[in-house]
C-alpha positions in Angstrom: -68.3 -23.1 56.4 -70.5 -20.5 54.7 -69.7 -16.9 55.4 -71.8 -13.8 54.7 -70.6 -10.9 52.6 -67.6 -9.0 53.7 -68.4 -5.7 55.4 -71.9 -6.8 56.5 -71.0 -7.7 60.1 -69.4 -5.7 62.9 -66.4 -8.0 62.9 -65.6 -7.4 59.2 -66.3 -3.7 59.6 -63.6 -3.5 62.3 -61.2 -5.1 59.8 -62.3 -2.7 57.0 -63.0 0.7 58.6 -63.0 2.4 55.2 -66.5 1.0 54.6 -68.0 3.1 57.4 -68.2 6.4 55.5 -69.7 4.5 52.5 -72.5 3.1 54.8 -73.0 6.5 56.3 -73.4 8.2 52.9 -75.8 5.5 51.8 -77.9 6.0 55.0 -78.0 9.8 54.7 -78.9 9.6 51.0 -81.7 7.0 51.7 -83.1 9.2 54.5 -83.0 12.3 52.3 -84.8 10.4 49.5 -87.5 9.1 51.8 -88.0 12.5 53.5 -88.4 14.4 50.1 -90.8 11.8 48.8 -92.9 12.1 52.0 -92.8 15.9 51.8 -94.1 15.8 48.2 -96.8 13.4 49.1 -98.0 15.5 52.1 -97.6 19.1 51.0 -97.9 19.2 47.2 -101.1 20.6 45.7 -101.0 17.8 43.0 -101.7 15.2 45.7 -105.2 14.9 47.1 -105.7 12.5 50.0 -109.4 13.3 50.7 -111.5 14.6 47.9 -114.8 14.5 49.8 -113.9 17.2 52.3 -112.1 19.5 49.8 -113.2 18.8 46.2 -111.0 21.6 44.8 -107.7 21.5 46.8 -105.8 23.5 44.2 -107.7 26.7 45.2 -105.9 26.7 48.5 -102.6 27.2 46.7 -103.7 30.0 44.4 -101.6 32.7 46.1 -99.1 30.5 48.0 -95.6 29.7 47.1 -95.4 26.4 45.3 -91.7 26.2 44.6 -89.4 24.4 47.1 -87.3 27.6 47.6 -87.8 31.0 46.1 -85.8 33.7 48.0 -86.7 36.5 45.6 -90.5 36.5 45.3 -93.3 36.7 47.8 -96.2 34.8 46.2 -98.7 35.9 48.8 -98.7 39.4 47.3 -98.9 38.4 43.6 -102.1 37.8 41.7 -102.2 34.3 40.5 -102.4 33.7 36.7 -104.3 30.5 37.3 -107.8 30.5 35.9 -110.7 30.4 38.3 -112.8 27.4 37.5 -116.5 27.5 38.3 -119.0 24.6 38.3 
């Protein structure tokens, strides 16, 4: 009789309860990786989803905080060193 991999069914998990924290860590790590990738795809100024409505999306981030976390600086009060491009 062909059996599946050990630890992949509820019956074998009951025999090996030490595998449960391993599966939990893998699930949490996978969720964090997917969440961070989606966050970068949605809120980063480098990603443009619709160029017709906003042809220069980087201008919206001129005086906004771009780093993930910066407890020291308030970027809304600092003049941006980025050049202003004109057509």
